[in-house]
C-alpha positions in Angstrom: 44.6 -5.8 10.0 46.3 -3.0 11.8 49.6 -3.3 9.9 47.8 -3.6 6.7 45.6 -0.4 7.2 48.5 1.5 8.7 50.4 0.7 5.4 47.6 1.8 3.2 47.2 5.0 5.1 51.0 5.8 5.7 52.7 4.1 2.7 56.1 5.7 3.4 55.8 4.9 7.0 56.9 8.3 8.3 54.1 8.5 10.8 51.9 10.9 9.2 49.1 9.8 7.0 49.7 10.3 3.3 46.3 11.9 3.0 45.0 13.4 6.4 41.5 14.1 5.1 41.1 10.4 4.3 42.0 9.6 7.8 39.8 12.3 9.1 36.7 11.2 7.2 37.3 7.5 8.8 37.6 8.7 12.3 35.5 12.0 12.7 32.3 10.8 11.6 29.4 10.1 13.9 29.9 6.5 12.8 33.9 5.9 12.7 35.2 3.1 10.7 36.1 -0.1 12.3 37.5 -3.5 11.1 36.0 -6.6 12.8 37.8 -10.1 12.8 35.5 -13.0 13.2 36.3 -16.6 13.3 34.0 -17.6 10.6 30.6 -16.4 9.3 28.7 -18.4 12.1 30.4 -16.4 14.8 29.9 -13.2 12.8 26.0 -14.0 12.6 26.0 -14.8 16.2 27.9 -11.6 17.1 25.8 -9.3 14.9 22.5 -10.7 16.2 23.7 -10.1 19.8 25.5 -6.9 19.4 23.9 -5.3 16.2 22.8 -2.2 17.9 26.2 -1.3 19.3 28.0 -2.5 15.9 25.7 0.0 14.1 27.4 2.8 15.8 30.5 2.1 13.4 30.9 1.6 9.8 32.6 -1.7 9.8 34.1 -4.2 7.5 34.4 -7.9 8.5 37.3 -10.1 7.9 37.2 -14.0 8.9 40.2 -15.5 10.6 40.2 -18.4 7.8 40.9 -15.8 5.2 43.9 -14.5 6.8 47.4 -15.7 6.1 50.0 -13.5 8.2 53.0 -15.1 6.4 51.3 -13.9 2.9 49.4 -15.0 0.0 50.5 -18.3 -1.5 49.6 -20.8 -4.0 49.1 -23.4 -1.0 46.9 -21.2 1.2 45.4 -18.7 -1.2 45.1 -15.1 -1.2 45.3 -13.1 2.0 41.9 -11.3 2.2 43.1 -9.0 4.6 44.7 -7.0 1.8 41.1 -6.7 0.3 38.9 -6.2 3.3 41.1 -3.5 4.7 40.9 -1.8 1.2 37.3 -2.0 1.3 37.1 -0.1 4.5 39.4 2.5 3.6 37.8 2.9 0.2 34.3 3.2 1.6 34.8 5.3 4.6 38.0 7.2 3.6 38.5 7.9 -0.1 34.9 7.7 -1.1 33.9 10.2 1.6 36.9 12.6 1.1 36.7 12.6 -2.7 33.1 11.6 -3.5 33.3 12.7 -7.3 36.5 10.6 -7.8 36.3 7.4 -5.4 32.5 7.5 -4.6 30.7 4.2 -4.6 28.0 5.5 -7.0 27.8 5.6 -10.9 29.3 8.4 -12.8 32.5 9.0 -10.5 35.8 9.4 -12.2 36.7 5.8 -11.1 33.5 4.2 -12.3 33.8 6.0 -15.8 37.6 4.8 -16.0 36.4 1.3 -15.2 33.7 1.4 -17.6 36.2 2.4 -20.4 38.6 -0.3 -19.3 35.9 -3.0 -19.5 34.4 -1.8 -22.8 31.2 -0.6 -21.2 29.0 -0.3 -18.1 27.8 -3.9 -17.1 25.1 -4.2 -14.2 26.0 -7.8 -14.2 29.3 -9.7 -15.1 29.2 -10.6 -18.8 30.4 -14.0 -20.0 32.8 -12.2 -22.3 33.9 -8.6 -22.4 34.0 -6.9 -25.5 37.4 -7.2 -27.4 39.9 -4.7 -26.4 38.4 -4.4 -22.9 
């Protein structure tokens, strides 16, 4: 997880975040960002029930051990969800906060509008079929 997050935040690996504002939003909040690796959903529920008040001090994203494939995604093992879950954390706590009008998680951001154009409309539920040309 740490390597994936580091790569997302410092793509050219020069030791400097590509966008310091994104990292600042993730770390300077009263509720800093955190990734939590759980073995599975049962372990997650148990730990959340036991330590929920502590965890509420963070804006966290979970990842389950069975979703991780350190040697990479493959047709045999499936997709390595580390890529997706780390991206969720950075998107929600970094980019969305640093640039809310562009990457925010609400309707009418630049990203949401672009996705609506690409999909051929705004859909509150996944349609069975997208319009032609979407």
